[in-house]
Each structure stands twice: as structure tokens, then as C-alpha cells.
Residue, then its C-alpha position, 0 to 999 in steps of 0.5 A: m953440049e960444049e955450049n952447056q958446059n961452058v955455060h954451067q962453069s960459068v955459074n959460080q956465083n948466085y951473089l946472094v951475101l950481096a944481095i943480102v949485104a945490098t939489102i940491109f944497107g938499102c933500109c938508109s936510102f930513099y924511100g926504102i928504094g935500095f931495101v926493095l931492090g935488095v930483096i929483089a936481087i935475093v930473090f933472083a939469087a936464091q934461084v940460081n942454084g936451083k936452076a943451074r941443078m936443074g940444068d937450065y944454067i943459061t936461066a941460071t946465068k941470067y938470074s945470077d947477073y940479075a942479082k948482081k946487078l941489082s945489088i950493085v944498084a941498091i948500094v949505088i942508090t944508098v950511097i948517093s943517099m947517104a951522101y945527100m943527106a951528109y950533104q944536107v947535114k952539113t950545109n943546112p944546120e936545121f935541116i936535122e931539127k926538120v928532119r925529127i920534127e917531121y918524123q915526130k908528127a908522124i909517130e903521134e900520127s900512127q899513135r893516134a889512128k890506133 
């Protein structure tokens, strides 16, 4: 019983806000990887309080840890992605023009598909 009380006290954060921030920032990562990890983190974070209310403190603690770790990974991936993009822009001035042309082609193709 004492073990459950200790675990219950450690389930004091669900990291939902961190997961939401990671998801928003994750939209800027390569291929949306940070976004996907952020969404998964939100799912875990949203389940923490329910598990704790049901008395399943061990699972609640696990889900809290998962949400925190996934959020941090999503933010790190996004920061790396943004740093890479900044490096490309600084060292390769034509990079932005190449990206713009690729996006323009993708937009035109999607409009033709409609």
C-alpha cells in the first residue's frame, strides 16, 4: 500500500502542455516527424490523469514518462531540423529557390489532380 502512495505522489505531472508545445513546434520538422511524436505524446499525456484516478499509478507514471520523453525528442528533432535549414540558407543561397520551385510544382500537381 505504501508503494502505491509513493507512486501516486510521483504522478503529479501529465506533461500535456509540453506535448502540445512539442506538437506545434513539430510542424517545422523534417517530414513532420516532430508533429507525429508530439501527437503521440498528447495521447499518452491525456491518459495520465484517468489512469491515476482509477488507481493505476504505475501505468500513469509510465504514460507520464512516455509523454515527457516523446515531447523532448520531438522538440530536439525540430531544433535540429531548423538548425539544418538555417545552415542551408546561409551556406547555399540557391537552396530557398530550389525549395520554392519544388513547392510550386507540388501545388500545381495537386491542383491538376482535382
